[in-house]
N, C-alpha and C positions, 0 to 999 in steps of 0.2 A: 435144375428144373424150375420153372416158374409156373405157378398156378394162380390164375386170376378168376375171381368170382364176380359176376356182374348181376346185380338184382334190378330188374326193371320195375318201377313203381308208377302207375298211372292213376292220377286222381282227378276226377272231373266233377266240379261241384258248382252248383247254382247256374246252371245253364238251361236254355231252352231253344228249341227250333220250331218255327211255325210253317215252313214252306213244304211242298210236296217234293219227294224225291223219287227218281226213277233210274234204274240201271240194269245191269245184268246179273252181277254177282257182288257180294260183300256190301250190300246196301242196308243203311240204317238211317233212322230219322235224326239221330245225332252223331253216331259213330258208325263208320262202314266195316272197319276191320281193326281190332285191338290185339296186338301181339304182346304178351307178357313174359314169355319164356317160362321155364318150369318152376322158378323160384320167385317170379314176380307177382305182382297183384294188380288188379283193375278195380278201383273203387268208384261207384257212381253214387252221388249223394245230391238229392234235391234237384233232379234234372227231369225234364220231360220234353216230349215232341208231339205236336198235334196235326201235322200235315200227313196226307197219304204217302205210303211207302210202298213201292212195287218193284219186283225184280224177279229173276228166275230161280237163283240158288243163294243160300245164306243171306236171307232178308229178315229184318226185325224192325218193329215199331221204334225202338230206342237204339239198339246195337245189332248190327247185321251178323257179325261173327267175332268170337273171342277165341284165342288159342293161347293156352290149353283150355279144353272146353270143361272148365270146372266153374260153377256159379253157386254162391251161397246167398240165401235170401232172396 
């Protein structure tokens, strides 16, 4: 038997977005959808978005949706 573990690490650092974003779902000013698996991490450091963000579901000014839904700080 072969067991493989994959850890997904997403690091987004020193970025910005200034335009408006419009969509239906998974809409974010910088990231629409981030999938990190159960053992993965998403780290956002020194980022910002200044435009209008609009949509119907899973909408956020910086990130629209993160899975799994755990956020610290």
